N, C-alpha and C positions, 0 to 999 in steps of 0.2 A: 365563518370564513367561507368564501366561495370555493367551488371545486377547483377553479383555475388557480387558486392560491394554496391548494392542498398539495402536499408532496407525498409521493409514495416512496417507500424505502425497503429494499430487499437485501438482507444480509446485515444483521445487527450485532456483529462481533466486535472485536477490538477497535477497529476503525469505524465501521458502520454505526455501532452503538454510540460512539462519541459524536459523530456527525449528526445523528438523529437527535441527540440531546441538544446540540447547538440549535438545530432548527426549531425544536419545541420551545426552547428558552427564548428564541427570537419571536415567538408568537404564532408560528405556523402550525396548522394541523398536519400531523404526519400519520399516514396509514402504513403500518410496517408489517413485514413478514420475515420470520426466521424459523427454522425447524425446531429450535429449542423452545420448549414451553416457557412462557412468561418473559421471553426476551423483549418483546415489543413493549409490554407494560413497564418493564424495568427502566426503560429510557424515555418513558412518557408518550409513546406512540399508541395509536389505536390498532389493535391486532387485526390482521386479515387471515383468512383460512389458507390462502395460497397466493402465489404471485398474480394469477389472473384476477383475483378479487382486488388486489392492490391496483392493478391497471384499470379496473372498472371504476374505482373510486378517486382516482387522481389523474391529472393530465401530464404531470412531470414525474418521472419515475427514476429514482436513483438506485444503482446497484453497487454493492461493495462485497465482492466474492473472491475466493482464493485464486481461481484460474479459469481458463476457457472451458475446461471439462465440467465445471460447475455452472458457469454462465450460460452455456449453450442450452441445456435442458430448462433452465429458469426462463430463458427467453422463448424457446421454441416449443416447449412441452405442452401437453394437452391442458394443463393447468398453469401454463406459463404466461408471460407478459403479453405476447402477441395474441394469445387467445382471448385476452380481456381488453386489450387496448383498442381505442377508437381512432379513426384518422385524426391527425393533428396532435396526437400524443407525442411526447419527446422522452426517449429513454437516454439516460446519462449513465454510462458504464464507468464507474470509478475503480473497477477492479484492475489488477495487473494481469493482462491477458495477451494471448498471441495475436499480433496484428493481422495475420491471415484469417484467423477465425473472426476477429472483429469486423474485418472488411466484408466478409460473407454475411454477417448479421446486419450490417448496415443495409446491404442490398435486399435482404429478406424483409426487413422492417419497411423499407421504402415501398415495396410491392403492396403493403397494407396501408400505405399513407401515414406510416409512423416514422418519425425522425429519430435517428440513432447517433449519439455523440459518444465517442470513446474519450474518456477523460482520466488520464493517469494522474495520480496524486503523489505529492512528496511532502515530507515534513514529519511523518510518524505520528504516534499517538499523542504526543505533547501538542503538536500543531493542530491535530484534529480537535483536541479538547479546548484549545484557545481560539479556534476558528482562523488560524493563520496558515492553512495549507497552501501549497502551490499546485495549481491544476493545469495540465497540458491537454488541450482539447483538439480532437480531429473530427471533421464533419462540417456541417453547414454553419457558416458564420452567422447567418440570420437566425437560425435556430438557437445558437448560443446566446445571441443578444436578447432573444425573447424570454429565455429562461434564466437569465443572469441573476434575477432576484432570488432564485432558489439556491444559488451558490454563495451569495454574499455572506450569510452567517458562518460559512465553513472555510472560506478561502480569502487570503490576503492578496494573492496573485493568480490571475487566470490568463493563460496564454492560448490564443487560437493558433495551432501549429500548421493547419492546412486540411487536406482532404481526409476522408475516412481512413483510419488506421494510424495516422500520424501522431495522435495523442498517446496511444499505447506504445508506439515506437519510441517516442521521446522518453516515456517512463522506463522502458527496458534499458535504454542507454544510460539514463541516470542511475538506475538501480545497480547496474553493473559496476559503475564507478564507486558507488556506495559500498558494494561488496568487496571490491579490491582494497579500498582504503581501510575498511574495518578489519579485514583479515590481515593485511600487512601491518597495520598499527598494533593489532593484538600480538603479533609475533615480535615486533620491536619492543613492546612493553614487557613481555616476558623476558626477553633477552636483557633489557635494561635492569629488571629486578635481579636476575641472576648475576649480572655484572656488578651489582652493588650500588647502582645509581639511585639518587633520590628521584622518584618518578614524577612528582609534581614539578620539580625543577626541570626534569627532562622535557616535560610537556611545555613548560615556558620556553625552553630553547627551541623545540620543534615549531611552536606556534609563532615564533619570530624568525623562522628559517625556512628553507626551501622544502622541508618535509611536511609543512602544514597541510592539513586536510580536514574534512568534516569530522572524522573520528577523533583527531587530536584536539579539535576545538570544542566539540559538543558532546562527545561520548566519554572519553577517558578522563577528563577532569572529575567526572562523577564516579566512574568505575574504580579509580584508584582510592576513592573514599569508601568503597563498598556498595555504592548505589549503581545497580545495573540498569536503571531506567526501565523497570519491568513494565510490560504492557505493549511493547512494540512488536515489530516483525519477528517471527520465530526463525530459528536457524533452518528449519525444514523449508519454510517459505523462501528464505534467501537462496537456498540451493535451487529451488524451483525457478526463481527469477533469473538466476545465472544461466540455467538450462534454456530458458526462453530466449535469453540474449544470444546464446550460442546458436540456437536454431535460426534466429533472425539474421545474424550476420552471415550465416551459412547461405541463407536464401539470397542475400545481397551480394554474395561472392567476395566477402571480406574475411581474411583469415583471423581466427580467434586465437591470437598468440598469448593472451594474458588471462584466459579463463581458468587455466589449470590451477593457479594459486588459490582463488576463492573456492573453487570446487573441491580441492583437497582439504582446505581448512574447514569448510562447513560440512563436508562429508565426514571428516574426523569427528567434529562435534556431534553429528548425528549418531555415529557409530558408538560414541561414548555416552549416549543417553541425553544429550542436550538438544535434540532436534525440535522438541516442542517448547523449549524455553526461548527467551528473547535471544536474538542473534548475537547480542553483545557477549553472551556466554562462550562464544568461540574462544575468547581469551582464556577461559578456564580449561577448555579442551586442550589447547596448546600447552597450557601450564601443566596439565595432567601428565602429558608425555615428555615434559621437560624436568621431571623430578618433583611433581606435586607442588608447583609454584602457583602462588596467588599474587596478583599485582596490587592488592589492597592490604592494608593492615587488618588482619582477621579479627583483631580485638574490636575494630570499628564495624566490620561487615558481618 
């Protein structure tokens, strides 16, 4: 396979590893870097010693990292992507990052002749595994069109949102709504259990009523059966995303009137030891302080 059709991938964790496997299974050569030994080989990628080597060996570079504090040294560092990238290379940042940091990285990359696309993703681990992610992209529309082949195995929907930073902005707005609906639905389900309601029936009611949301449709039908859909976004990362949202709307001059709920809910979960578990476990944290309630039949879960 030519270098032009080789993909570089930095960050091979929950999401990055699944996306890399999709690319490998689609027949692409993937050069991967992750600080964990064996991570690249585990998902079928050719390992690189550092991000600079990834950039030297591929012209399309994908990132899937926790936040801007991790992205910035990976891009700017002495062994980072810009140190190894040649003019004409395209960096596609699939991380959940601060739009202000992202915009600065766009400008720094452009000075080196490197194109930078911020590309927020949605759909979670299940969509990453199936290749049905939604991707929200900021930056050059021409650059996106040129590297679209690299996104085809991982995404069902790709939206060009506008200029640099708009992809990560859209991602934070989406993640905030996700956090609100998950935290609120968790609270409602615990209350429903304590009130003696049949929770699958309650979900049927909610899903045909005005309370319907992503959590009622896609999360809790599994959770009430004891399946927490392990492998997705952790509670700690959910708290981080809400914090990034609060920072964003503060910069925009928009009051953050509804952030207190998810911050309290996921903060509680973290304080009770669920921070590194899937964010769906927030329902257990709320259950813990409600009298050790579980919303599933524990003989099933």
